[in-house]
N, C-alpha and C positions, 0 to 999 in steps of 0.2 A: 175044519178051520178055514175061514176065509182068508184071502190074501190081503185084504184091506184092513187097516186098524179100526178098532171099535171107536165110535165117536162118543165123547162124553157129553152129557147134557149141559147146556149153557147155564152158567151160574149168574144170578142177578146180583152182582157185587156193586154196591153204591159207590159213587164218586166220592173223593175225599171231602167235597163240599157238602155232601149230604150227611156226613157224620158230624155230630155236634162237637164243638171245641170244649175243652175243659181246662181250667187252671189248676195247678197243683195246690193241694190243701195247705202245704207248708211253705213253699217257695213263691207261690203266686205267679209262676211262669207257665206258658202254654205247654201242655203235655203232648207227647207223641201219641198218635192213635192208630189202631189197626183192628181189623176184624179177625177173630179167631173162632175155632170150633165150627168150621164150615159155614162161617158167616152168621152164626147165631149170637155171638157175644162181641161187645166192644172191649178192647183192652187199651188202657192208657198207661203210659210210663213217663215219669218226669225225667227230663234229660239232665237235671241238675242233682237231685237227691235220690233218684231211682225209686221214688214212691210209685206204687202200682194201684190201679183201680180197674175193676171189670164190672160190666153190667150187661144184662140181656138186651140184645138189639132187636127191636120190633119196628120195622119200617112203617111209617105212618103215611 
């Protein structure tokens, strides 16, 4: 074992600006957004009614 910690590979996480906004289907308010599944999926949650939506994230 080495005395120095293992370095993790750098993840290419996009800035919040790169993630598209989405309005709630029911409330028409902007949804909260975050990347899940090691950056493979976008997850949206409505702050008002807690409606959820997920989609595959493919950076273009």
